[in-house]
Each structure stands twice: as C-alpha cells, then as structure tokens.
C-alpha positions in Angstrom: -47.3 -65.1 -65.7 -49.2 -63.2 -63.5 -48.4 -59.7 -62.3 -49.2 -57.9 -59.4 -51.3 -55.0 -59.2 -47.9 -53.5 -57.6 -45.7 -54.5 -60.8 -48.3 -53.0 -63.0 -48.6 -49.9 -61.7 -44.8 -49.6 -61.3 -44.7 -50.6 -65.3 -47.4 -48.2 -66.6 -46.0 -45.3 -64.6 -47.0 -43.5 -61.6 -50.7 -42.9 -60.6 -52.2 -44.1 -64.3 -55.6 -45.3 -64.2 -57.4 -47.7 -66.5 -59.5 -46.3 -69.0 -63.4 -45.6 -67.8 -62.7 -45.8 -64.4 -62.4 -42.9 -61.9 -61.6 -41.8 -58.6 -63.2 -43.9 -55.8 -64.2 -46.5 -58.7 -66.9 -44.6 -60.0 -67.2 -44.5 -64.3 -67.8 -41.4 -66.4 -71.4 -42.6 -67.1 -71.6 -42.4 -62.9 -70.7 -39.1 -62.7 -73.1 -38.3 -65.9 -75.8 -39.5 -64.1 -75.4 -37.9 -60.6 -74.5 -34.4 -62.4 -77.8 -34.8 -64.2 -79.4 -35.8 -61.1 -78.1 -32.5 -59.4 -79.1 -30.3 -62.2 -82.8 -32.0 -61.7 -82.7 -31.2 -57.9 -81.1 -27.8 -58.4 -84.1 -26.7 -60.9 -86.5 -28.3 -58.4 -84.9 -26.2 -55.3 -85.0 -23.0 -57.7 -88.5 -23.6 -58.7 -89.9 -24.2 -55.2 -87.9 -21.1 -54.0 -89.3 -18.9 -56.7 -92.9 -20.2 -56.6 -93.6 -17.8 -53.5 -91.9 -14.6 -55.1 -94.1 -15.2 -58.2 -97.0 -15.6 -56.2 -96.6 -12.2 -54.3 -95.9 -10.5 -57.5 -99.0 -12.4 -59.0 -100.7 -10.8 -55.7 -99.4 -7.1 -56.1 -100.5 -6.6 -59.7 -104.0 -7.9 -58.7 -104.0 -5.6 -55.6 -102.9 -2.6 -58.2 -105.1 -3.6 -60.5 -108.3 -3.3 -57.9 -106.7 -0.2 -56.7 -106.8 1.0 -60.2 -110.6 0.0 -60.7 -111.4 1.9 -57.9 -109.4 4.8 -58.9 -111.3 5.0 -62.5 -114.5 4.8 -60.3 -113.8 7.9 -58.5 -111.9 10.0 -60.9 -114.4 9.1 -63.6 -117.0 10.9 -61.5 -114.7 13.7 -60.6 -113.7 14.4 -63.8 -116.8 13.8 -65.7 -115.0 10.8 -67.7 -117.8 8.2 -68.4 -115.2 6.1 -70.1 -113.3 5.3 -66.9 -116.9 4.4 -65.3 -117.5 2.0 -68.5 -113.8 0.4 -68.0 -114.2 -0.2 -64.1 -117.6 -1.0 -63.2 -119.8 -4.0 -64.4 -122.4 -3.9 -66.2 -124.6 -5.7 -63.5 -123.6 -3.1 -60.8 -126.1 -3.2 -57.8 -125.4 0.2 -55.9 -127.5 1.2 -53.0 -126.7 4.3 -50.3 -128.0 6.2 -47.4 -128.4 10.1 -47.9 -127.9 12.7 -45.1 -128.7 16.1 -46.2 -126.1 18.5 -44.8 -128.4 20.0 -42.4 -130.2 17.0 -40.9 -128.7 14.4 -38.9 -131.2 11.7 -40.2 -130.5 9.4 -43.3 -132.7 8.7 -46.2 -132.3 5.1 -47.8 -131.5 6.1 -51.6 -132.7 4.0 -54.5 -130.9 1.1 -56.3 -128.7 2.5 -59.0 -127.7 0.6 -61.9 -124.5 1.0 -64.2 -126.1 2.8 -67.1 -127.2 5.6 -64.3 -123.8 5.6 -62.9 -122.7 6.8 -66.3 -125.0 9.3 -66.5 -124.3 10.9 -63.2 -120.2 10.7 -64.3 -121.2 12.9 -67.2 -122.6 15.3 -65.1 -121.8 15.2 -61.4 -118.8 17.9 -61.5 -119.6 19.5 -65.0 -119.1 22.6 -63.8 -116.1 22.1 -61.9 -117.3 22.7 -58.1 -115.5 20.1 -56.5 -112.3 21.0 -54.7 -109.2 19.7 -56.8 -108.3 18.1 -53.4 -111.2 16.3 -53.2 -110.7 13.0 -51.2 -110.3 9.8 -52.8 -108.9 7.5 -50.3 -108.8 4.0 -51.0 -108.4 1.2 -48.4 -108.0 -2.2 -49.8 -109.2 -4.8 -47.1 -108.9 -8.0 -49.4 -107.8 -9.5 -52.7 -108.3 -12.9 -53.4 -108.0 -14.9 -56.9 -111.6 -13.6 -57.9 -113.2 -11.3 -55.6 -112.0 -7.9 -53.5 -113.4 -5.8 -50.9 -112.4 -1.9 -50.7 -113.2 1.3 -49.0 -113.2 4.3 -50.6 -113.4 7.8 -48.8 -114.9 10.3 -51.4 -116.4 13.6 -51.6 -119.9 12.4 -51.4 -119.3 9.8 -48.7 -118.0 6.5 -47.8 -118.5 3.6 -50.6 -117.7 0.2 -49.7 -117.2 -1.9 -52.8 -116.8 -5.5 -53.9 -115.1 -6.2 -57.0 -114.7 -9.1 -59.2 -112.2 -10.4 -61.6 -113.6 -10.7 -64.9 -111.9 -12.5 -67.9 -108.7 -11.1 -66.2 -110.1 -7.6 -65.4 -111.3 -6.5 -62.0 -114.5 -4.5 -62.1 -116.6 -3.2 -59.4 -120.0 -5.3 -59.1 -121.2 -3.8 -55.7 -121.3 -0.4 -53.4 -123.1 0.1 -50.6 -122.6 3.6 -49.5 -123.2 6.5 -47.2 -123.0 10.3 -46.7 -120.3 11.4 -44.2 -121.9 11.3 -40.7 -122.4 14.8 -39.4 -119.6 16.2 -37.1 -120.4 16.0 -33.7 -120.5 19.3 -32.0 
C-alpha cells in the first residue's frame, strides 16, 4: 500500500525530517563543504586586508633603522664613539665634501675620505668636548626603498647627503656628499 507524503508526515509527527536531509534539501556534507569554503574565503580576505598593515610595519621598521644608522654616524663623531661609526658605515664608504673656512666665502673641494679615516676622526673630533651639548643633528629621510635610502643630515660641520644600503638586513651608510654651512647673508 502506498502512502502519501502527507500521511507519512502525520504518522511520524509534526516537522520530522528524513535522516541526512536538512532544510532546503542540503545535506550535512554540503554544509560542511560550504563552511570550509567560507573559512578559506575568510582567511584569504583577512590576509589580503592584513598585507598592507604588515608592509607598512616593515616600512616603518626600515625607516627607523635608517634613522638609527644616521644617528649612530653623527653621535659617533659628536661623542667620540668610533664603534658607532663602525656599526653604521659600510667599509666601502665614499665621502667627499666642500669645506668653507668660517672667514671666507669660497668653498674648497675636500679630499675623498675612506671608512678608516672616518673612524679615526670619530676618535678625536670632539675629544676635548668643545661641541655644544645641543649641536644640531637634524635627520631628514627623503626615501627608503627595499635596499636603498637617501637622507639629509644637518650637523655641526654642515650638511651631509647620504645614500644607505641594506646589507644582510642591516642599514649602512655607503656614500656621503657634504658641504660646510653656507655663510650667513649680511
């Protein structure tokens, strides 16, 4: 004897369903698969949204490391701490500048300076403490890329334009082009 759907429903009680069938005809396997897909999509979206934040944090860390390398350079000279020069300046340093004696208006081209010469200068530049405690050390970071950076340092002796490179994960000064401060206009 064939039973109708209504008769089968009335016998088994109100709103009873077949085992394995869910509302809308979906099975528990289908829902499990849909949940997995939703979790994967959620993780993809979360990673996609987090990537710029992580990139910005890395950029901020690089910017701070560049600033610290330049600070080590200037404070290494100001405070007669050659070890700070050794940790912030690459051994292949190329430094060249233009010196203007205080009483003159014309600049004199300076001699190229190598790494070891800079280390020796750091040992004696302010050995007698003649620099003011508030001697300038203004750092303006112009650009920081993955491996290179460009910075301007205003210091007691003048303006240094620097190029830094990232070597084995560490920022180091490679090139310095400098000049004495311009003579104040009268």
